[in-house]
C-alpha positions in Angstrom: -24.1 -47.2 37.6 -25.0 -48.3 41.1 -22.9 -45.6 42.3 -24.3 -42.8 40.1 -28.0 -43.9 40.5 -27.4 -43.7 44.3 -25.7 -40.4 44.0 -28.4 -38.7 42.2 -31.2 -40.3 44.1 -30.0 -39.2 47.4 -29.1 -35.8 46.1 -32.9 -35.5 44.9 -34.1 -36.5 48.4 -31.8 -33.9 50.0 -33.3 -31.1 47.5 -36.8 -32.4 48.3 -36.0 -31.9 52.2 -34.7 -28.3 51.4 -37.8 -27.6 49.4 -39.9 -28.6 52.5 -37.8 -26.4 54.8 -38.3 -23.5 52.6 -42.2 -24.3 52.2 -42.5 -24.1 56.1 -40.5 -21.0 56.3 -42.8 -19.3 53.3 -45.7 -20.3 55.6 -44.1 -18.9 58.6 -43.2 -15.6 56.8 -46.5 -15.1 55.0 -48.0 -15.4 58.5 -45.5 -12.8 59.9 -46.0 -10.4 56.9 -49.8 -10.4 57.4 -49.2 -9.7 61.1 -46.6 -6.9 60.3 -49.3 -5.4 57.7 -51.9 -5.4 60.5 -49.6 -3.8 63.0 -48.8 -1.1 60.6 -52.2 -0.3 59.9 -53.1 -0.1 63.6 -50.1 2.1 64.1 -48.6 -0.3 66.4 -45.3 -0.3 64.3 -43.9 1.6 61.3 -44.2 0.3 57.8 -40.6 -0.9 57.9 -41.5 -4.1 59.5 -44.0 -4.7 56.8 -41.5 -4.1 54.1 -38.9 -6.2 55.7 -41.4 -9.2 56.3 -42.4 -9.0 52.6 -38.7 -8.9 51.5 -37.9 -11.8 53.4 -40.9 -13.8 52.0 -39.9 -13.0 48.3 -36.3 -14.2 49.3 -37.8 -17.5 50.5 -39.7 -18.0 47.3 -36.8 -17.1 45.2 -34.7 -19.7 47.0 -37.6 -22.2 46.4 -37.6 -21.5 42.6 -33.8 -22.1 42.6 -34.3 -25.4 44.3 -36.9 -26.3 42.0 -34.5 -25.8 39.0 -32.0 -27.9 40.6 -34.4 -30.7 41.2 -35.3 -30.5 37.3 -31.4 -30.9 36.3 -31.1 -33.9 38.8 -34.3 -35.4 37.6 -32.9 -35.5 33.9 -29.9 -36.9 35.0 -31.8 -39.9 36.9 -34.0 -40.3 33.8 -30.9 -40.7 31.6 -29.3 -43.2 34.2 -32.5 -45.2 34.3 -33.5 -44.8 30.7 -36.8 -43.7 32.2 -39.3 -41.8 30.1 -40.8 -39.6 32.7 -39.2 -37.6 35.6 -38.8 -39.5 38.9 -38.8 -38.3 42.6 -37.7 -40.4 45.7 -40.3 -41.5 48.1 -41.3 -39.1 50.9 -38.7 -39.4 53.9 -35.9 -40.8 51.7 -33.3 -38.5 53.2 -32.1 -40.7 56.1 -28.6 -41.9 57.1 -27.6 -44.8 54.9 -26.4 -47.9 56.9 -23.0 -49.0 56.7 -21.9 -52.7 56.0 -18.6 -53.7 57.8 -17.7 -56.2 55.1 -16.2 -55.3 51.8 -15.3 -57.1 48.6 -12.7 -54.8 47.4 -10.4 -57.4 46.0 -13.1 -58.4 43.5 -13.8 -54.7 42.5 -14.5 -54.4 38.8 -11.7 -52.1 38.3 -9.4 -54.6 39.7 -11.0 -57.4 37.8 -10.5 -55.5 34.6 -7.2 -54.5 35.1 -6.1 -58.1 35.9 -7.5 -59.1 32.7 -5.3 -56.4 31.0 -2.3 -58.0 33.0 -3.3 -61.5 31.5 -3.4 -60.2 28.1 -0.2 -58.5 28.3 1.4 -61.8 29.6 -0.2 -63.7 26.5 1.3 -61.3 24.2 4.8 -62.1 25.7 4.2 -65.8 25.0 2.9 -64.8 21.4 5.8 -62.9 20.3 8.2 -65.5 21.7 6.8 -68.0 19.4 8.1 -65.8 16.4 11.6 -67.0 17.4 10.8 -70.7 17.0 11.0 -72.9 13.9 7.5 -73.6 12.3 7.1 -77.2 11.2 4.3 -78.2 8.8 3.4 -81.3 6.7 0.8 -82.5 4.4 -0.2 -85.8 2.7 -1.6 -86.0 -0.9 -3.0 -88.3 -3.5 -2.7 -87.4 -7.2 -3.5 -89.0 -10.5 -1.0 -87.9 -13.1 -2.2 -88.3 -16.8 -4.7 -90.6 -16.2 -2.3 -93.2 -14.9 -3.8 -95.7 -12.5 -3.3 -96.2 -9.5 -2.9 -92.7 -8.1 0.1 -91.3 -6.9 0.2 -90.6 -3.2 2.9 -89.1 -1.0 3.7 -86.5 1.9 5.8 -83.6 2.3 7.3 -81.9 5.3 8.6 -78.3 5.4 10.5 -76.2 8.0 10.2 -72.5 8.4 13.2 -70.9 10.2 12.6 -67.0 11.3 15.3 -65.0 9.7 14.6 -61.6 11.3 15.5 -62.7 14.7 16.5 -59.3 16.0 13.0 -57.8 14.9 11.3 -60.6 17.0 13.4 -60.0 20.1 12.6 -56.3 19.8 9.0 -57.3 19.7 9.4 -59.4 22.8 11.1 -56.6 24.8 8.2 -54.2 24.0 5.6 -56.8 25.0 7.5 -57.3 28.3 7.7 -53.5 28.9 3.8 -53.5 28.2 3.2 -56.3 30.6 5.2 -54.4 33.4 3.3 -51.3 32.8 0.0 -53.2 33.2 1.3 -54.9 36.4 2.2 -51.3 37.8 -1.2 -49.9 36.8 -2.8 -52.9 38.9 -0.8 -52.0 41.8 -1.6 -48.4 41.5 -5.3 -49.1 41.2 -5.3 -51.3 44.3 -3.7 -48.5 46.2 -6.0 -46.0 45.1 -9.1 -48.1 46.1 -7.7 -48.6 49.4 -6.7 -44.9 49.9 -10.0 -43.6 48.6 -11.9 -45.9 50.9 -10.1 -44.5 53.9 -10.6 -41.0 52.9 -14.3 -41.9 52.5 -14.3 -43.4 55.9 -12.9 -40.2 57.4 -15.4 -38.0 55.8 -18.0 -40.3 57.1 -16.8 -39.9 60.6 -16.4 -36.2 60.4 -20.1 -35.7 59.2 -21.4 -38.2 61.7 -20.0 -36.2 64.4 -21.7 -33.2 63.3 -25.0 -35.0 62.8 -25.0 -36.6 66.4 -25.1 -32.7 67.5 -28.0 -31.9 65.4 -30.0 -35.2 66.2 -29.6 -35.0 69.9 -29.6 -31.2 70.4 -29.5 -29.0 67.5 -32.8 -29.5 65.8 -34.8 -29.4 68.9 -33.1 -26.1 69.6 -34.1 -24.9 66.3 -37.9 -25.6 66.9 -37.7 -24.0 70.3 -36.1 -20.7 68.7 -38.5 -20.6 66.2 -41.4 -21.2 68.6 -40.4 -18.6 71.2 -39.2 -16.0 68.8 -42.5 -16.1 66.9 -44.6 -15.9 70.0 -42.6 -13.2 71.4 -43.0 -10.9 68.2 -46.8 -11.6 68.2 -47.0 -10.5 71.8 -44.9 -7.3 70.9 -42.1 -8.3 73.1 -39.4 -8.2 70.4 -39.0 -6.3 67.1 -39.3 -7.7 63.8 -35.4 -7.3 63.3 -34.8 -9.4 66.4 -37.3 -12.1 65.1 -35.6 -12.2 61.7 -32.3 -12.8 63.4 -33.8 -15.6 65.4 -35.5 -17.3 62.5 -32.3 -17.1 60.5 -30.4 -18.9 63.3 -33.1 -21.7 63.5 -33.0 -21.9 59.6 -29.4 -22.1 59.5 -29.4 -25.1 62.1 -31.8 -27.0 60.1 -29.9 -26.1 56.8 -26.7 -27.2 58.3 -28.3 -30.4 59.4 -29.5 -31.3 55.9 -26.1 -30.2 54.4 -24.3 -32.6 56.7 -26.9 -35.4 56.3 -26.2 -35.1 52.6 -22.4 -35.1 52.8 -22.7 -38.2 55.1 -24.7 -40.0 52.5 -22.7 -39.1 49.6 -19.5 -40.1 51.4 -21.5 -43.5 52.2 -22.3 -44.0 48.6 -18.8 -43.5 47.7 -17.6 -46.0 50.1 -20.3 -48.5 48.9 -18.6 -48.0 45.4 -14.9 -48.5 46.6 -16.2 -51.6 48.8 -17.8 -53.1 45.8 -21.2 -53.1 47.7 
C-alpha cells in the first residue's frame, strides 16, 4: 500500500508539473499569436505566421486537455487507495528528488516473513503426518451404579489404537516433505528476487540521476535562455516564426525531458523503498 500510494502521488505531482509547463507555453504562444496577427494586419508578414502560431496554440491546449484526463485517472486511483470521498492533489512543488536512505531492512520484508510462515506450516504438516504412524493410547475412568446396587461400581479402561494403513500414512508424509521443500525453494527464490530487483532499481536511479545532473546544472538554464532570446529576436523581426517555433520546441523538449527523468528517478526510488522495506 505504501508503494502504491507513493507511486500514484508522485505520478500526480509529475502530471501537475507538466500542466504548469504547458500553461506557460500556452501563455507564450497566445502572446506570439497576437503578435503574428498584428504583423499580418500591418503587412510586416504573411498570414502564414498567424496560422502557424494559432495551430501551435491549439496543439498546446489539446495536450493540456490530455494531461487533465490523465490527472483525473490518477486521482481516481488515489481515492481508491486512500478510501477518500473526494479527489486529491499533491501540494504545490511536490515533484522533487526523493531522498535515499542507505539502510535497508530487506531480511524482514513482509514477502519474506509471509514465506517463512509458509515454510513453518509445511514443516508442521510433516510432523502432523508422522503422528499417524504412531500408536494411539487412551484411557478413561468411570463410576457406575448397576440395578440400584450400592455402592457404585468404579473402574478404568485403557485402549490402544494401532494404525493399519501404514503405507497410506507414509505416502502422506512424503507429500508433506515435498511440499516443505517447495516452500523452502520459494523462500530462496523470493530472497534472490528482492536482492536482484533492488540492484536493478539502484542502477535505474543512477542512470536517471546522471541525466538530472545535466538538467539541474546546465539544461534548464539553457532552456530559459533559448526561450528568452528567441522570443526577443522574433519580436524584433530578426528571425521568422518558423525559426522561433524550432527554438521554443527545443526549449520545451529540454524541460519535458527533465520532468520525465525526474519522474523516472522518483519511481525507481519508490520501488527501492519497497524492496528495502522502507
